[in-house]
N, C-alpha and C positions, 0 to 999 in steps of 0.2 A: 782439397779436392784433387781428385785424380787427373793426371795429364789428360787423357782420353775425354773426361767430362769438360774439362776447361776449353780446350779447342772444339768440341761438339757445340759448346754454348756460342760458339762463332762460326757455325756452320761448316766445320772441317769433319771428314770422316776418315778413316783407315784407307790408307792407299796401298796398293800391292804391286805397284809397277818396279820397285826395287827392294833389295834388303841391304841394310847398312848396319854395320857393328854397332850394338848398344845405341840404337837409334830406333825413333818411330817416324814413319813416314805418313803425312796426311794430306788430304787434297779437299778442295772447296771449289765447286763449279758455280760460275757467276753468270747471270742472264744473258750478259752480252757474248757468252762464248769462252770467256778467259777461264783456264783451268790454272788454281793458284795452288803450289806444292808447298808443303810447310815440313822441315825436318828439324826434329829435336833429338840431339844426341847427347848422352852422358859422357863427360870427360873428366873424371875425378870427381871433384867438389863443385864444377861448374856444369852448365848445360850450354850446348851450342845450338844455336837457331840459325837457319837457314830458310829464306822463304823467296819463292820465284812465281811470278805470274806468267802464264804461257798462253799462246793463242795456236789453234791448230793451223797448219799449212794448209792453204786452199790452192789447188793449180786446175785451171780451166773450170771453176766452179765447183769442183769436188774436194772434200776434205780428205787429204792424205793422212790416214793414220798410220802408226802413232807419231808422225813428225810434228813437233811443235817448235815455235819460235819464242824466245823471250820477250817480254814486252813490260813497259813499266819500270818501276824502281824495285830492285831485289834487295833482300837482307842477307848479307854474306858473312858468315863465321862470327856472328854476335855472340859473346861470351857473356853468361848471366850465371850468378851464384844460384844453387839450386834452391835456396830459400826465398829467391826473389822472381823465380820463374813464372809463377801464377800472375802476380802483379804486371810483370812486364809483358806477357801474353795478352792479358786482359786491357791494357793499355794501347798496345800496338795492333792488335787485330780488330 
């Protein structure tokens, strides 16, 4: 299955906030306002996975865009063999 299909099955869509070499950036919006970013980058025979949930910064009752604050647990620089990426994503997302 293609990477875009795997992450889409978990509610992620392509994100155009940034461009990262040999990487795909995805986002998932939660009902509670949390925006979750997922980055999957090809590094040789491995895939690097990073994931960060964010909340919009609110000042005086107004959402200040595009400022976000990290919230919850992040996944940082998780290295997964290419042939195990789909199983890893299906297990962790």
